[in-house]
N, C-alpha and C positions, 0 to 999 in steps of 0.2 A: 164253293170256291176251295181249291186245294191249298195246302199250307204254303207251298212255294209261291203261288200267285198272291196269296194274302200278304206274305212277307214282302214281296216285290211292291205291292200296292202301298204298304206302310212305309217302305223306304222311299218310294217316289213322292208320296204325299209329304213325308217329313222333309225331304230335300226341297220341295217347292215352298213349304212353310218357312224353312230355314232361310231360303233366298229372299222370300218376301220380308221376313224380319230384318235380314241383313241390309236390305235396301231402304229401310225406314231412316228418316233423318238424313244427315250428311256425314261423310267422312272423306277428308282430303289429306292424303299422306304426302308430305313434302320432304325432300332432301336437297339441301343447297350446300355444295362444297365451298369451303372458304368462310363459313360462318359457324360459330359455336357459342354455347353458354350465353344466350341472350334471349331477347323477347322478339316475337314476330306477331304481326296483326293481320287479320283478314278484314279488309274494308270493301265496301261496295259503292258503286256510282249511283247517284240519284240526281237527275238533272245535271247541273254543273258543279255539284258538290260531292264529297265523299264522306262516308260514315263508317265507323268501326263496327264490325259485326262480332269479331272474336279475337281474343288475345291468348297466345300460348307460349310455353317455354321451349326454346331450341336447345337440344342436348349437345354434348361435346363432339358429336359426329355430324352436326348440321341437320338432324332429323327433328321433325315436329309434325303434329297432327291437329287439324281443325276438325272438330266433330260436334254433333249435337243431335238431340232426339227429334227436333222439328226440321223439316226441309227448309232450305234457304229459298228466299225469293229469287227467281231466275234472273240473271243479268250478268254484267261484267264486274268481276271482283279484282281486288289488288292484294297481293301478298307483300306486305310492307316489312322491310328489314332495316337494321341500323343504318344511320347515315342518310336517311330519307331515300333509300334505294328500294325499288319495288319492281314487280313484274305483274302483268295482268293475266287473268285466266277467265274462261267462260264457264259459268255455272248454269247448266241448262237442266234438262230432265234427269240426266245421269249425274248424281251427286256423290258417287263413290269412285274415286280415281286417285292415281298417284302422279306426283310431279317430281322430276329430278333435274337439277340445273347446277350451274356454277356462279358464284358471286361475281359481279362485274362483267359477266358474259352471258346474260340470261338468254337472249334470243338465239344465238348460234348453238348453245348447249342444251336447250330445253328439250326434255323428253317426257312423254306421258304414257301411262298405262290405263287402259279402259276409258279413254276419252278421245274418240275420233274427231270431235269438233275442235278440241284444243290442239290436236295434232295438225289439223287443217289450218287453224288460226296461226300457229307459229311457222308452218311451211309457207304460208302466204306472206308473213312478215319477212321471212328470210328471202323469199323471191323478190319482194319489193326492195329490200336492201341491195340485192345484186343488181336490180334494174337501175337503182339510183346511182350506183357506182359507174354505170354507163351513161345515163342520161344527164347526170349533173355536169360532168366535164363538157358534154356536147352542148348543153344550154349556155355554159360559160363561153365556149368558143364561138358560138353564134353571135355573141355580143361584140366580138372583135370586128371593128369596121374595115380591117384590112384583108380579111379572108376573101377568097375568090367566090364567085357565084356558084361554081361547080362544087366547091367544098360546102357551101351553104346548103345546096340541094342534097348532098350526101348526109349532112347532119340532120336535116329535116326528115329524110327518109328513115334514118336510124331512130329518131324520136317517134315517128309514126309507127314503125314496127314495134317498138317497145310498148307504146300505148296499146296497140292491138293485142300484144301478148298479155298485158295486164287485164284487159277487158275479157280476153278469152278465159283466163284463169278465174276471174270473178264469175263468169257465167257457169263455169264448171262447179264452183262452190255453191252457187245458187241452186243448181240442178241437183247436186249431191245432198244438200241440206235444205230442202225447200221449206220445211217447217222448223228447222233448227235456228237458234238465235244467231249463230254466225252467218248463216245464209241471209237472214233478215237484215243484219247489220250491213253486209256487203251491198245488198239491194238498196237499202236506205241511203247509202252514200252516193249512189249513181245519179247523175243528172238526168232529167227527163229527156226523152227523144224529142228533137225539134225538127220541123219541116224547113225547107228552103224558104227564105224570105221572099214574098212577092214584091214586085216592083211597083213603085208609085208612078204617077203620070210623068214625073220628071226623070224617070229611069233609075232612081236611087232605091236601095232596099227599104222596105217598109218596116222600120225598127219598132214602131208602135205595135204593129200586128204581132211581131215576134215576142214583144214584151207581154202582151196579153196572153199569148199561148203559153209562154214560160210560166207566168203567174198561175194560170189555170192548171197546168200540169205539174207544178212544183211538188205536190204531195202525192203523186201517183205511185211512188215507190215506198211509201210509208204505210204500214198496216196499223191503222188506228185501233184495231181490236186487240193488238198485242202489247200488253203493258210491260213486257220484258224490255222494250226499247227505252222505257223511262229509266231503267237501271243501267243505262249506257250513256256515254257523252253525246250520242248521236241525235236523239230527239230534241234535246235542249238546244243543241247547236243549229239544227234546222229551224226551230222556232225563232231563234235569235237572228239568223240570216234572213228569214222571211220578213220579219217585222221591222228590222233595222236597215236592211240593205236592198231587199227586193221591192218592197212596197214604197210608193210615193209617200213621203212624210207629211201627210195631210190627215188631220183627225177624222174627217168623215170617211176617207178611204180606208183607214186602218180599222175604224169601227165596223164597217161593212165586212171586211175580211176577217176580223175577229169573230163576228157572229157566224160567218160561214164555216170557220174552222171549229168553233164550238159544236156546231151541228154535226160535223164529221166525227168529232171526238165522242159523241154520245154513245157510240157502240161499246165503249168500255168505261166503267165509272172512274177508274184511276186515271185514265188518259184524259177524260172529261175534266176531272178535278185539276190535273196538272196544266192543261191548256188555259183554264180560267185563272188559275194562280199565276201562271207566267205572264199573261197579258196584263192582268191587273197590277201585278208587282212591277213589271217593266215600265208601265206608263205612269205609275204613281211616282217613280223615281226619275222619270225622263227630264233631261235638261233642255229639251226642245220646247220652246214656248208654244202653248196651246194643246200639248199632248195630254194635259190633265183631263181634257174632255173624254179621252178614251178611258181613263181611270174611273171617272164619274159614271160613264155609260156601263162599264162592267159591274160596278158596285150596285147601281140601281137595278140592272137587269138580271144579275145572277146571285148577288149576295142578299140584297134587301128583298128580293122576290122569294127567297127561301130555297133556291136551287142549290146554293152552296151550303148544303146541310151538314157538312163536316166541320164548319167553323164554330168555334166555341162562342157562347153568347157575349163574353167580354170583348173578344176580338171583333166580333160582328158589330158590336156597338161602336168600337173605336173606328173601324174602317167606314162605317156608315156616317158617323159624325164628320169624319174627314171629307168624305165625298160631298156631303151636304154643305160643308163650309166652303168648298171650292166651286160648287155649282153656280152660285150667283156671280162668280168672278171669271167665268169662262170667256174666252175671246168671242166677241160678237154680242155678249149680253149687255144690257143697260147697267151701268155701274151703280151699285147701291148708293142711295142718297145718304149723306151725312150732313148734319148741321153743327158747325163749330163756331167759335167766337173770335171776332176780330180784335185788334188791339184796344179798341174802345168798348169792348165787351158786347158788341152788337152781334146777334146770331146771323150766320150766313150759310145758306144751303149750297152744297156743291152743285145741285141741279139748277140753281139760280144764276150760275156763272154763265154769261153769254159770250161764247168764243167759238171760233172755228175748230180749234183744238184746245183741250184742257189737259194739262199735266197735273196729276196729283202727286205731290212730293211729301212723303212721310219722312220726317227727319228729327234729329235731336242735336241741340247746339253743342253738347259735350261728346257726341259720338265722333271718334277720330276719322272714320271713313266719311261721315257727313261733312266734316270740316274740309276734307279734300274735294268733295263733290259740289258743295254749295257754291264756291266761286266759279266753277265751270258752268253750273246751271245759270248763275247770274249773267255770265257772258253770253250764253245761249239766249237767255230771255231778252237781253238788250238788242239782240239781232232779230228775234222772231216775234216780239210782242206786237210790233206794228203790222205784222202779217197775219194777225188774228190768233196768236197763241197766248193763252193765259196759264198762269201757274197758281194752283190752289195748294199752298205750302202748309201742310198740316203738321204742326209741331207735336211730338209725342211725349215730351217730358212734363213732369208735374210742376216744376218751378217756373212760375210766370215771369219773375224778374229776370232770370237767366235768359229766357226766350226773348223778352223785350229788349234787353241790353244787346244781345247778339244781332237782332234785326236792325236796331238803330246803328250800332257800330259798323255794320257791314252794308248799310244802306240798301236793304232788300225791299224793293218797291213792288213786288208782286203781291198777290193776295195772301196775307199772313193770318193764319187761324190757329186756335189753341183750344183744347178741351181737356184740362188736367184731370177732371173727374170721370172722363170717358162716358159722358152722358149720351153721346151719339153712338156708342158701342163701336167706334171705328176700328178698334183692335181686332175684334172678332169678324166684323163685316169685311175687312180687307186682309184677314189672315196675316196679321203683322207679327212676325217673330224676330225681325232684325231690321235695322235701318242703315242707310237710306233705302227707300223703296219707291219706285216710280211706276205709275200707271198712266197710260196715254189714252185719252178719250176723244171721240169725234164731236161734232157739233151737237149731236143728239145724246151725248154722254154714253155712247156705246163704246165698249172696251176694244181698242185697236191693238194694244200691246200692254204687257205687264212685266214687272220685275226685269226691267231693261236698264241699260246705261243711258246717260245723256246723249252720247254719240249715236246710239241706236235710235233714240227718240227723234233726233234731228234727221237722221236718214229716212225714217218712216214718214215724218211730216213733209220733208222735201219731196219724196216720191209721191205722196198723196196730192200735194199742191200741183206738181207737174201733171199728174193725171187729170186733175180737175180743170186745168187750163187748156187741155188738148181739145 
């Protein structure tokens, strides 16, 4: 090899190595006109939350640099400035680029160097902004009851054309960035393609058929193998929409769909982890009665089985104990039996109460909310006792005399029981952390409803009685 060729090889090799070294880690150069001598943060989305990744100083010309030796997890990030103002950027495979913008006018002034996906991102937002300037007034005008049919048709045509233009641009982006995060985000936001609704025998569209198709196709534009979507608001929003607005709010239906989604998510460990976390957390906190069955199912099948191996032992213990405390109290289960003591100190088992419906009323004579609810329950009892409704009023306080005085003074004639030493373990068995607390049981002591109001109990009992009489 001659000297010239050797020198050329060394220079080329050195150049390649230099580029490789330069591309390690991340470096995002930012300049924002209108801000100076302050602090800026780089934050990232994860689910429906945001977390700080980096904090830097902004110089007196509005320049600052986010950089690090380790590459960033790919996703959507936020450049946060004073006054809770921020703009979003896409951090994908290329993590060395420059951003230039103006404070209070981010979208229209945003410029990038060496970041085609971010250029496409902001071009798209600018396009959507221009479209909204047209479609917003058109939609408002359509609400005017006095406009002519001809004008309505013009406005509808305008909206249709605008919608088609947006879809065309979205398709261009998907084709231009098939493996890029921005392309995946645009695709994930699209609704699944739907067929024409078949007609039922009476000539009306079969909406149930369409619902089943929509449910089946809901996830077809989501790539479960791509964990970048976790670090955008998109994946969490889709999960929330599916489990709270698309699915029928019945525990059995939700459990079946949760299991189906978990199976889809197994293609990526982080997506698998997030789906399990989302479903478990959502239904642990659900205010819809009966949805704790979903929480119990998730804990038993994924946490206690060992599949959720990322959970720390202490957290696993807590969540497992919580699920096992709730399991005996699920709707449809036979209520745990408790034996408490009547006013003459005789033991009385809950399961020995012979009634068509039994209300367990956990209460405290000094509880302010109980003092408001007990008179309402008494009025309800006087109307429904003769119809086969009994109340097992379990007082939770330790002072026997206070309980007896309140019962006598207020002439409470239902079954009054007391267990000051908690010998029956009623607090744990019924997960009592506040009073008053109402459980509604059927004749077989099966739980029909729980943590309900007196009005709700009356409504359920009335509906059950009407059903039995048909």
